[in-house]
Each structure stands twice: as C-alpha cells, then as structure tokens.
ROTORNU-852653 format. One record per residue (C-alpha): residue number from 1; residue in three letters; z negated, x negated, y. Coordinates in steps of 0.1 Angstrom, whole numbers, plus 5000, padded with zeros to 4 digits. Example, Ala and Ser with C-alpha at 12.3 -4.5 7.8 and 13.67 -1.06 7.14 Angstrom:
2
+-----+---------+------+------+-------+
| num | residuo |   up | east | north |
+-----+---------+------+------+-------+
|   1 |     ALA | 4922 | 4877 |  4955 |
|   2 |     SER | 4929 | 4863 |  4989 |
+-----+---------+------+------+-------+
//
This chain:
59
+-----+---------+------+------+-------+
| num | residuo |   up | east | north |
+-----+---------+------+------+-------+
|   1 |     MET | 1039 | 2521 |  6439 |
|   2 |     SER | 1057 | 2505 |  6470 |
|   3 |     LEU | 1091 | 2506 |  6482 |
|   4 |     CYS | 1108 | 2481 |  6501 |
|   5 |     ILE | 1140 | 2480 |  6514 |
|   6 |     LEU | 1158 | 2448 |  6522 |
|   7 |     ILE | 1195 | 2439 |  6537 |
|   8 |     PHE | 1210 | 2408 |  6525 |
|   9 |     SER | 1246 | 2395 |  6529 |
|  10 |     GLU | 1268 | 2383 |  6498 |
|  11 |     ILE | 1253 | 2350 |  6501 |
|  12 |     GLN | 1217 | 2356 |  6506 |
|  13 |     ILE | 1217 | 2377 |  6472 |
|  14 |     SER | 1214 | 2347 |  6448 |
|  15 |     PHE | 1187 | 2335 |  6470 |
|  16 |     PHE | 1169 | 2368 |  6467 |
|  17 |     ILE | 1169 | 2366 |  6431 |
|  18 |     ILE | 1155 | 2332 |  6432 |
|  19 |     THR | 1128 | 2346 |  6457 |
|  20 |     SER | 1119 | 2375 |  6440 |
|  21 |     THR | 1114 | 2352 |  6407 |
|  22 |     LEU | 1089 | 2334 |  6427 |
|  23 |     ILE | 1073 | 2362 |  6439 |
|  24 |     LYS | 1064 | 2372 |  6405 |
|  25 |     ALA | 1052 | 2339 |  6393 |
|  26 |     LEU | 1031 | 2333 |  6423 |
|  27 |     TYR | 1014 | 2367 |  6429 |
|  28 |     GLN | 1005 | 2380 |  6398 |
|  29 |     ASN | 0991 | 2412 |  6406 |
|  30 |     ILE | 1027 | 2422 |  6420 |
|  31 |     HIS | 1054 | 2434 |  6393 |
|  32 |     ILE | 1088 | 2437 |  6401 |
|  33 |     GLN | 1096 | 2471 |  6381 |
|  34 |     LYS | 1132 | 2477 |  6392 |
|  35 |     ILE | 1160 | 2467 |  6416 |
|  36 |     ARG | 1186 | 2492 |  6425 |
|  37 |     TYR | 1217 | 2486 |  6446 |
|  38 |     ASP | 1216 | 2519 |  6467 |
|  39 |     TYR | 1239 | 2513 |  6499 |
|  40 |     ILE | 1268 | 2487 |  6497 |
|  41 |     TYR | 1291 | 2485 |  6530 |
|  42 |     ILE | 1312 | 2459 |  6551 |
|  43 |     PHE | 1304 | 2454 |  6587 |
|  44 |     ARG | 1320 | 2424 |  6605 |
|  45 |     ASP | 1336 | 2409 |  6575 |
|  46 |     LYS | 1303 | 2405 |  6557 |
|  47 |     LEU | 1290 | 2424 |  6527 |
|  48 |     TYR | 1254 | 2440 |  6533 |
|  49 |     ILE | 1236 | 2455 |  6504 |
|  50 |     TYR | 1206 | 2481 |  6506 |
|  51 |     LEU | 1179 | 2465 |  6478 |
|  52 |     TYR | 1155 | 2488 |  6468 |
|  53 |     ILE | 1126 | 2471 |  6449 |
|  54 |     ASP | 1100 | 2492 |  6432 |
|  55 |     ALA | 1068 | 2471 |  6431 |
|  56 |     LEU | 1035 | 2482 |  6410 |
|  57 |     ASN | 1002 | 2464 |  6424 |
|  58 |     LYS | 0985 | 2457 |  6391 |
|  59 |     ARG | 0950 | 2454 |  6411 |
+-----+---------+------+------+-------+
//
C-alpha cells in the first residue's frame, strides 16, 4: 500500500476527481481504495486541502 499526499486549491478538486477516475480506468493494476481529507486551511484567500490517497497495487 502506498500513500500519496497532494495539495489542491478548491478549483482543482473537481479536476482531481476526474483525474482519479481516469487513473483507475487507464491503470488497472492500481486501485484507489480511499480518499480522505486530513488538513483544511486557508492561505492568501485560497482553500488548500491535503488529500490522502490509499492505493493498492494489484500486481
């Protein structure tokens, strides 16, 4: 199991959801098990969220 830490602004979250769907479709050996929001904070009037992705390698 691998853990990826990503930072997105609120505009990029919807793009990330589309991207994660494409990753699951293109790479069948990777299965995204869970996405959770850990840290939410505001910096310079922008919303940033740490997204933790639990991915399982099917190989």
